[in-house]
C-alpha positions as CSV (number, residue, x, y, z in Angstrom):
1,M,102.8,107.4,72.0
2,K,102.4,109.2,75.3
3,F,98.9,110.2,74.4
4,A,98.1,106.6,73.7
5,L,99.5,105.8,77.2
6,L,97.5,108.4,78.8
7,T,94.3,106.9,77.4
8,T,95.3,103.7,78.6
9,L,96.1,104.9,82.2
10,F,92.8,106.7,82.2
11,A,91.1,103.4,81.3
12,A,93.1,101.7,83.9
13,A,91.8,104.3,86.5
14,S,88.4,102.6,86.2
15,A,89.8,99.9,88.4
16,F,90.0,102.4,91.2
17,Q,86.3,103.2,91.0
18,T,85.0,101.5,93.9
19,A,81.4,100.5,94.9
20,P,79.2,103.3,96.4
21,V,80.4,104.4,99.7
22,A,78.4,103.6,102.8
23,K,77.1,106.8,104.5
24,T,79.6,108.0,107.1
25,N,78.1,110.8,109.1
26,S,80.4,113.3,107.4
27,A,83.3,111.9,105.3
28,L,84.3,115.3,104.3
29,N,85.6,116.4,107.6
30,A,86.4,113.0,109.2
31,G,88.0,111.9,112.3
32,K,89.9,108.7,112.6
33,D,86.9,106.3,112.6
34,D,85.7,108.0,109.4
35,L,89.2,107.8,108.0
36,K,88.9,104.0,108.3
37,K,85.6,103.9,106.5
38,I,87.1,106.1,103.7
39,A,90.1,103.8,103.5
40,A,87.9,100.7,103.2
41,A,85.8,102.3,100.5
42,S,88.8,103.6,98.5
43,N,90.8,100.5,98.6
44,P,89.2,97.4,100.2
45,V,92.3,95.3,99.6
46,V,94.7,97.5,101.6
47,N,92.1,99.0,103.8
48,F,93.4,101.3,106.7
49,Y,97.1,101.5,106.4
50,D,98.9,104.0,108.8
51,P,102.3,102.5,109.7
52,L,103.6,105.8,111.0
53,S,100.5,106.4,113.1
54,L,99.9,109.8,111.6
55,A,96.1,109.6,112.4
56,D,97.0,109.6,116.0
57,A,99.4,112.5,115.8
58,E,98.9,116.0,117.0
59,F,101.1,118.3,114.6
60,W,102.5,121.5,116.0
61,G,100.9,121.0,119.3
62,D,97.4,121.2,117.9
63,S,94.5,118.7,118.4
64,N,94.3,115.3,116.6
65,E,91.1,116.5,114.7
66,A,93.2,119.4,113.3
67,T,96.0,117.0,112.3
68,I,93.7,114.8,110.5
69,G,92.1,117.7,108.8
70,F,95.6,118.9,107.6
71,L,96.5,115.5,106.3
72,R,93.1,115.0,104.5
73,H,93.5,118.4,102.9
74,A,97.1,117.7,101.9
75,E,96.2,114.4,100.3
76,I,93.4,116.0,98.2
77,K,95.5,118.9,97.2
78,H,98.6,116.7,96.1
79,G,96.2,114.5,94.2
80,R,94.7,117.4,92.3
81,V,98.2,118.8,91.5
82,A,99.3,115.4,90.3
83,M,96.3,115.2,87.9
84,F,97.2,118.5,86.6
85,A,100.8,117.5,86.2
86,F,100.0,114.2,84.5
87,V,97.7,115.6,82.0
88,G,100.1,118.7,81.4
89,Y,103.0,116.3,80.9
90,C,101.1,114.4,78.2
91,V,99.9,117.6,76.5
92,Q,103.4,119.2,76.5
93,S,104.8,115.9,75.0
94,N,102.4,116.1,72.1
95,V,101.1,119.7,71.6
96,H,103.0,122.8,70.4
97,W,101.1,125.9,70.8
98,P,101.2,128.0,67.6
99,W,101.0,131.5,69.1
100,P,103.9,133.4,70.6
101,M,105.0,132.6,74.2
102,T,106.3,136.2,74.9
103,T,105.6,139.7,73.9
104,A,108.9,139.6,72.1
105,G,107.5,136.9,69.8
106,D,109.4,133.9,71.2
107,S,107.9,130.6,70.4
108,F,107.0,128.0,72.9
109,P,109.6,125.2,73.3
110,S,109.4,122.4,70.7
111,T,107.8,119.0,71.6
112,D,111.2,117.6,70.5
113,L,112.2,118.5,74.0
114,S,110.9,116.5,77.0
115,P,108.4,118.5,79.3
116,E,111.2,118.9,81.9
117,A,113.5,120.3,79.3
118,Q,110.7,122.7,78.0
119,W,110.4,124.1,81.5
120,D,114.2,124.7,81.5
121,A,113.8,126.4,78.2
122,I,111.2,129.0,79.1
123,P,112.3,132.5,80.3
124,E,113.1,133.1,84.0
125,A,110.3,135.7,84.2
126,A,107.8,133.2,83.0
127,K,108.7,130.9,85.7
128,W,108.4,133.5,88.4
129,Q,104.9,134.4,87.0
130,I,103.8,130.8,87.5
131,L,105.2,130.6,91.0
132,V,103.7,134.0,91.9
133,V,100.2,132.7,90.8
134,I,100.6,129.5,92.7
135,S,101.8,131.3,95.8
136,F,98.8,133.6,95.6
137,L,96.5,130.6,95.3
138,E,98.1,129.1,98.4
139,L,97.6,132.2,100.4
140,W,94.0,132.6,99.2
141,G,93.3,129.0,100.1
142,E,94.7,129.5,103.7
143,Q,92.5,132.5,104.4
144,S,89.8,129.9,104.5
145,G,86.9,132.0,102.8
146,A,86.0,133.6,106.3
147,D,84.1,136.3,104.3
148,T,81.7,133.7,103.1
149,G,81.5,131.6,106.5
150,Q,83.8,128.8,105.3
151,T,85.6,127.0,108.2
152,H,89.3,126.2,107.9
153,Y,90.0,122.5,107.2
154,M,91.9,122.3,110.5
155,R,89.0,123.7,112.4
156,G,86.3,121.3,111.3
157,G,85.9,122.6,107.7
158,Q,85.8,120.6,104.5
159,P,89.2,119.3,103.4
160,G,89.8,120.1,99.8
161,K,87.4,123.0,99.6
162,F,89.0,126.0,98.0
163,P,87.5,129.5,99.0
164,S,85.4,131.3,96.4
165,F,86.9,134.5,94.7
166,D,84.0,136.5,95.6
167,L,85.9,138.8,97.9
168,F,88.7,139.3,95.2
169,R,86.2,139.6,92.5
170,N,84.2,142.4,94.3
171,T,87.2,144.4,95.6
172,V,90.1,143.8,93.3
173,H,89.6,142.4,89.9
174,P,86.9,140.4,87.9
175,V,87.5,136.6,88.0
176,P,85.5,134.5,85.6
177,F,84.8,131.5,87.9
178,N,85.8,129.9,91.1
179,L,88.3,127.0,91.3
180,Y,86.1,124.8,93.6
181,D,82.9,123.8,91.9
182,P,82.9,126.7,89.5
183,F,79.4,125.8,87.9
184,G,77.8,124.8,91.3
185,L,77.1,121.3,90.4
186,S,77.6,120.0,94.0
187,K,74.7,122.0,95.4
188,S,72.1,119.6,93.9
189,M,74.1,116.4,94.7
190,S,73.0,114.0,97.4
191,A,75.4,113.3,100.3
192,E,75.9,109.7,99.0
193,K,76.9,111.0,95.6
194,K,79.3,113.6,97.0
195,E,80.9,110.9,99.2
196,K,81.3,108.6,96.2
197,R,82.9,111.3,94.1
198,L,85.2,112.1,97.0
199,I,86.5,108.4,96.9
200,M,86.8,108.8,93.1
201,E,88.9,111.9,93.5
202,L,91.1,110.4,96.1
203,N,91.9,107.3,94.0
204,N,92.4,109.2,90.8
205,G,94.8,111.5,92.6
206,R,96.7,108.6,94.0
207,L,96.9,107.1,90.6
208,A,98.0,110.4,89.1
209,Q,100.8,110.7,91.7
210,I,102.2,107.3,90.5
211,G,101.8,108.3,86.9
212,I,103.6,111.6,86.9
213,M,106.4,110.3,89.0
214,G,106.7,107.4,86.8
215,F,107.2,109.7,83.8
216,L,109.8,111.7,85.7
217,A,111.7,108.7,86.8
218,A,111.7,107.1,83.3
219,D,113.1,110.4,81.9
220,K,115.8,110.8,84.5
221,V,116.9,107.2,84.8
222,P,116.5,105.2,81.6
223,G,115.0,101.8,82.1
224,S,113.7,102.4,85.6
225,V,110.1,102.2,84.3
226,P,110.0,99.3,81.9
227,A,106.5,100.1,80.7
228,L,107.7,103.5,79.5
229,N,110.8,102.2,77.6
230,G,110.7,103.6,74.1
231,I,108.5,106.4,75.2
232,A,110.6,108.2,77.8
233,Q,112.8,111.1,76.8
234,P,116.1,111.2,78.5
235,Y,116.5,114.3,80.7
236,D,119.9,115.2,82.6
237,G,118.5,118.1,84.5
238,D,117.1,118.3,88.1
239,V,113.4,118.4,88.4
240,M,113.6,119.2,92.0
241,A,115.7,122.4,91.1
242,P,113.4,124.3,88.8
243,F,115.7,127.3,88.4
244,T,118.9,125.4,87.7
245,A,119.0,126.8,84.0
246,H,119.2,130.3,85.5
247,Y,121.3,130.4,88.6
248,H,122.5,128.2,91.6
249,L,121.7,128.9,95.2
250,F,125.4,129.2,96.1
251,N,126.5,131.3,93.1
């Protein structure tokens, strides 16, 4: 059922594919004027909506341009994480990996459990491995690819662009491919096509954020998402406390 819902939502995502974006000088490292153009292209109904005036802010005493770069990068990153989470939720709801999960031969949790309960059921060491890898990627992303001439997204660089692993690959350990454009497809794209795909990614990321939070809400509060009634799997844990099954902060 959840797989069927997944395909339905992906079909619905086509509604978020807007008309080709008008050329904007550089929508990849935009100031406020370009933010307005991106907003109009990504959702012409809502258009530019900034009730908190974040686009005029100067975070941490830095410049407005740096703040906009931070916000742009954060939105793209959160959208990508949400897309991974949404697909992962659907896969974990329907697929049980047949091979052992641990060197001791333990099996992966059953799909009879919700994805949230499956997370609770995996060993603590496995959770730490996942978090360590994520932390490494965060630190690597913030080092900005200075070795390859990449500029930080708060200093005029391209929001959403993850540095290559060339330095790590050459000095520490082989890495099969880079996270950002691993096959180099963007090198031959026109500026117009890149900007159109940027809008597609933003909209798909926004839709994925709604989708994954809808799943989590439906599992935590039965009936809170009517469209998921009969599909949601009740979960009495706390998704915002990922280590609850192992220890409590105040124990």
